[in-house]
KOLGU-924790 format. One line per 3 residues: number of its first residue (from 1); for each residue x, y, z of C-alpha. Coordinates in steps of 0.25 Angstrom, whole numbers. Layout:
% residues N
NUM = X Y Z ~ ...
This chain:
% residues 404
1 = 168 233 -483 ~ 175 237 -496 ~ 190 240 -497
4 = 189 255 -496 ~ 204 257 -498 ~ 201 256 -513
7 = 192 266 -518 ~ 181 260 -528 ~ 177 273 -533
10 = 173 288 -530 ~ 158 292 -529 ~ 153 306 -529
13 = 140 310 -522 ~ 133 323 -522 ~ 120 329 -518
16 = 113 340 -527 ~ 101 349 -526 ~ 93 351 -514
19 = 97 345 -501 ~ 87 334 -495 ~ 88 325 -483
22 = 93 311 -487 ~ 105 316 -495 ~ 116 313 -485
25 = 110 299 -482 ~ 112 296 -498 ~ 126 301 -498
28 = 129 292 -486 ~ 122 281 -493 ~ 132 282 -504
31 = 145 286 -497 ~ 145 276 -485 ~ 144 263 -494
34 = 152 269 -505 ~ 164 272 -495 ~ 163 258 -489
37 = 163 252 -503 ~ 176 259 -506 ~ 171 271 -514
40 = 175 286 -511 ~ 163 295 -511 ~ 164 310 -514
43 = 154 320 -509 ~ 152 331 -519 ~ 147 344 -512
46 = 136 353 -517 ~ 130 343 -528 ~ 135 345 -542
49 = 141 358 -537 ~ 153 352 -530 ~ 156 344 -542
52 = 157 356 -551 ~ 165 364 -541 ~ 176 353 -540
55 = 190 359 -544 ~ 198 348 -551 ~ 211 351 -544
58 = 217 340 -534 ~ 222 351 -525 ~ 209 359 -524
61 = 200 357 -512 ~ 187 352 -517 ~ 182 348 -504
64 = 170 358 -505 ~ 166 351 -518 ~ 168 336 -514
67 = 174 327 -503 ~ 175 312 -500 ~ 164 307 -491
70 = 166 298 -479 ~ 157 289 -471 ~ 158 299 -460
73 = 154 311 -468 ~ 142 304 -474 ~ 137 297 -461
76 = 137 310 -454 ~ 128 317 -464 ~ 119 305 -468
79 = 109 308 -457 ~ 107 323 -461 ~ 99 330 -471
82 = 104 338 -483 ~ 117 335 -490 ~ 131 336 -484
85 = 137 337 -498 ~ 128 349 -500 ~ 121 352 -513
88 = 119 361 -525 ~ 110 362 -537 ~ 122 363 -546
91 = 121 357 -560 ~ 135 355 -567 ~ 129 355 -581
94 = 123 369 -578 ~ 133 378 -571 ~ 131 393 -572
97 = 142 402 -575 ~ 140 409 -561 ~ 141 395 -554
100 = 153 390 -561 ~ 164 385 -552 ~ 177 393 -553
103 = 186 383 -560 ~ 176 382 -572 ~ 173 397 -574
106 = 183 399 -586 ~ 178 386 -593 ~ 163 388 -591
109 = 157 401 -595 ~ 143 399 -600 ~ 131 403 -591
112 = 128 388 -589 ~ 139 377 -590 ~ 140 362 -590
115 = 151 357 -580 ~ 148 343 -582 ~ 162 341 -588
118 = 168 347 -576 ~ 160 338 -567 ~ 165 326 -574
121 = 179 331 -572 ~ 177 334 -558 ~ 171 320 -555
124 = 184 314 -561 ~ 193 323 -553 ~ 186 319 -540
127 = 187 304 -544 ~ 172 302 -543 ~ 167 290 -551
130 = 152 290 -548 ~ 143 301 -544 ~ 130 300 -535
133 = 122 313 -536 ~ 111 314 -526 ~ 100 324 -530
136 = 87 328 -537 ~ 85 328 -552 ~ 93 340 -555
139 = 106 335 -547 ~ 104 321 -553 ~ 102 327 -567
142 = 116 330 -567 ~ 120 316 -562 ~ 113 312 -575
145 = 122 321 -583 ~ 134 315 -577 ~ 129 301 -579
148 = 127 305 -594 ~ 141 310 -594 ~ 146 296 -590
151 = 148 298 -576 ~ 144 288 -565 ~ 131 293 -558
154 = 122 287 -548 ~ 111 297 -543 ~ 102 298 -530
157 = 89 306 -531 ~ 87 317 -521 ~ 76 327 -520
160 = 65 331 -510 ~ 56 333 -522 ~ 57 318 -525
163 = 57 321 -540 ~ 70 314 -545 ~ 64 304 -556
166 = 66 289 -555 ~ 65 288 -540 ~ 53 288 -530
169 = 62 294 -519 ~ 72 305 -519 ~ 81 308 -507
172 = 75 319 -498 ~ 60 317 -502 ~ 56 309 -490
175 = 61 319 -480 ~ 55 331 -488 ~ 41 325 -488
178 = 42 320 -474 ~ 47 334 -469 ~ 36 341 -478
181 = 25 333 -471 ~ 31 336 -457 ~ 31 351 -460
184 = 18 351 -467 ~ 12 345 -455 ~ 19 355 -446
187 = 13 367 -454 ~ -1 362 -452 ~ 0 368 -438
190 = 1 383 -442 ~ -8 380 -454 ~ -19 375 -446
193 = -17 385 -434 ~ -19 396 -444 ~ -29 390 -453
196 = -21 392 -465 ~ -16 386 -478 ~ -3 379 -478
199 = 6 380 -490 ~ 19 372 -491 ~ 28 373 -502
202 = 37 361 -504 ~ 49 357 -513 ~ 45 351 -527
205 = 49 358 -540 ~ 43 349 -550 ~ 37 337 -542
208 = 27 338 -530 ~ 31 326 -522 ~ 35 334 -510
211 = 21 340 -509 ~ 14 328 -514 ~ 19 318 -503
214 = 17 327 -491 ~ 3 330 -496 ~ 1 315 -498
217 = 5 313 -483 ~ -5 323 -479 ~ 4 335 -476
220 = -4 344 -485 ~ -18 345 -490 ~ -13 349 -505
223 = -1 349 -513 ~ 3 357 -525 ~ 14 351 -534
226 = 22 355 -547 ~ 16 344 -555 ~ 2 350 -555
229 = -1 365 -556 ~ -12 370 -546 ~ -23 380 -546
232 = -22 390 -534 ~ -37 392 -533 ~ -40 377 -532
235 = -29 376 -522 ~ -35 387 -513 ~ -49 380 -514
238 = -43 367 -509 ~ -34 373 -498 ~ -46 381 -492
241 = -55 368 -493 ~ -43 360 -486 ~ -42 371 -475
244 = -57 371 -472 ~ -57 356 -471 ~ -46 356 -461
247 = -49 357 -446 ~ -37 366 -444 ~ -41 375 -456
250 = -28 374 -464 ~ -24 367 -477 ~ -11 364 -484
253 = -4 363 -497 ~ 10 358 -501 ~ 16 365 -513
256 = 28 360 -521 ~ 37 371 -525 ~ 35 368 -539
259 = 20 368 -539 ~ 13 378 -549 ~ 0 385 -550
262 = -8 383 -562 ~ -4 393 -573 ~ 10 396 -566
265 = 24 390 -565 ~ 33 386 -554 ~ 36 398 -544
268 = 51 401 -542 ~ 59 409 -532 ~ 67 415 -543
271 = 72 414 -558 ~ 86 408 -554 ~ 87 393 -558
274 = 97 383 -553 ~ 107 374 -561 ~ 96 365 -565
277 = 87 376 -570 ~ 77 376 -558 ~ 72 389 -551
280 = 70 389 -536 ~ 56 386 -533 ~ 48 394 -523
283 = 35 401 -520 ~ 24 393 -524 ~ 20 391 -510
286 = 20 406 -508 ~ 11 408 -520 ~ 1 397 -516
289 = 0 403 -502 ~ -3 417 -507 ~ -13 412 -516
292 = -20 403 -506 ~ -22 414 -496 ~ -27 423 -507
295 = -37 413 -513 ~ -42 407 -500 ~ -52 417 -497
298 = -60 413 -509 ~ -62 399 -503 ~ -62 404 -488
301 = -74 413 -487 ~ -66 425 -491 ~ -55 423 -481
304 = -40 421 -484 ~ -33 409 -478 ~ -19 411 -473
307 = -7 403 -478 ~ 5 396 -472 ~ 15 396 -483
310 = 27 386 -480 ~ 38 382 -489 ~ 44 370 -484
313 = 56 371 -492 ~ 69 366 -485 ~ 63 362 -473
316 = 59 349 -479 ~ 73 346 -485 ~ 81 350 -472
319 = 85 340 -461 ~ 87 325 -460 ~ 81 315 -469
322 = 70 306 -466 ~ 70 291 -465 ~ 68 289 -480
325 = 78 300 -484 ~ 88 293 -474 ~ 86 279 -480
328 = 84 280 -495 ~ 95 290 -498 ~ 105 280 -491
331 = 99 269 -500 ~ 101 278 -512 ~ 115 281 -509
334 = 118 266 -507 ~ 111 263 -521 ~ 119 274 -528
337 = 132 268 -522 ~ 128 254 -527 ~ 125 259 -541
340 = 139 266 -541 ~ 146 253 -536 ~ 139 245 -547
343 = 143 256 -557 ~ 128 258 -561 ~ 128 273 -564
346 = 118 283 -570 ~ 108 278 -559 ~ 98 285 -550
349 = 95 279 -536 ~ 80 278 -534 ~ 69 273 -525
352 = 57 268 -532 ~ 45 260 -527 ~ 52 258 -514
355 = 65 252 -520 ~ 78 258 -522 ~ 85 257 -536
358 = 91 265 -547 ~ 87 271 -561 ~ 94 278 -572
361 = 99 292 -567 ~ 94 298 -580 ~ 79 297 -575
364 = 83 310 -567 ~ 83 318 -580 ~ 74 310 -589
367 = 61 310 -580 ~ 54 319 -570 ~ 48 315 -557
370 = 35 322 -553 ~ 22 319 -546 ~ 12 310 -554
373 = 1 320 -553 ~ -9 312 -560 ~ -8 300 -551
376 = -4 307 -538 ~ -9 322 -537 ~ -23 326 -536
379 = -24 339 -544 ~ -38 343 -539 ~ -35 341 -525
382 = -20 345 -525 ~ -15 334 -517 ~ -10 319 -520
385 = -19 308 -523 ~ -20 298 -511 ~ -24 285 -518
388 = -11 281 -526 ~ -2 274 -516 ~ -2 259 -519
391 = 10 254 -527 ~ 16 268 -526 ~ 30 271 -521
394 = 33 278 -508 ~ 34 292 -514 ~ 23 291 -524
397 = 18 301 -534 ~ 30 301 -544 ~ 29 301 -559
400 = 42 301 -568 ~ 40 309 -581 ~ 50 309 -593
403 = 56 322 -594 ~ 53 330 -607
């Protein structure tokens, strides 16, 4: 065991964006070995939010913004879901006037302000020498910014949408699709009992992996994804046909929240956008459910077919991680620490073709990861192709595209 009496360095770790199962195992993966190797590990609360809230005064109580992690703390949390460090969608490069921390209000008075200079000073005040952010492409895009500013960053990909570029797997995705399959199978009971359509809205703003993989596994007859707009009349006709072929007289469709009807745009809950410019999605499942019921009579001898409309939402991101989201995040955390110890910064920990590794972190901002619809999605039948498996990674279907 290393001599822990002499601190080798100070590592900061945070989680940003939506919570997913697997975050706490990743934190533990970093912290346990780091502590035993002689590093001090600082847990930053509420993602980048805790970092901008820091007050640079040695007598100020910053415990609500960051604190030192111990083996006891991370061991206790490692088996649980969510993130014990909490999270936020704070973007330090775009802090609104109304969200400005009190200590900066006299200095920053624009409607939108870049606090990166303050972040760098706060990291220096905390003594943090390397940052390990865990998050999706939004959270990690600010990690790229810090790397570009010359700060030491090693990033870990997390998102149940599985859309962080450069990696086949993101923390949270496995549990998400496992739980989606389970819930979809449970919902077959009421759908079949009442001979209805079953419409399930799932996460997925720009990428349809969370709808495609469960459908591939047989959890739904059809799926609608953001990468390919769909025709409501065609969908209705297929759904009625599926229902008539079913011995229990029901049919199912899984819809990504970012899916779009032909001739229309994404559906949002309101006009307010977060710090990364994203409006909150919601409502495509409601629209499709209403339209299916209204249009179904045309293909069902003049009689409307009832609809069960279920937004799976947070039910698939709650609770404890599954096996993959318990094991892979631990490995991600250890690899991130290896990179820090070797002083190889500006890297993103990845899992590609079944092998752990790392790539340049700027892949997060230079490319996008979406479903390769030409290869994997049957536009006519509104579901995955089932003949493209050999030689593919575990979580297939990805296509990385350079950002314009």
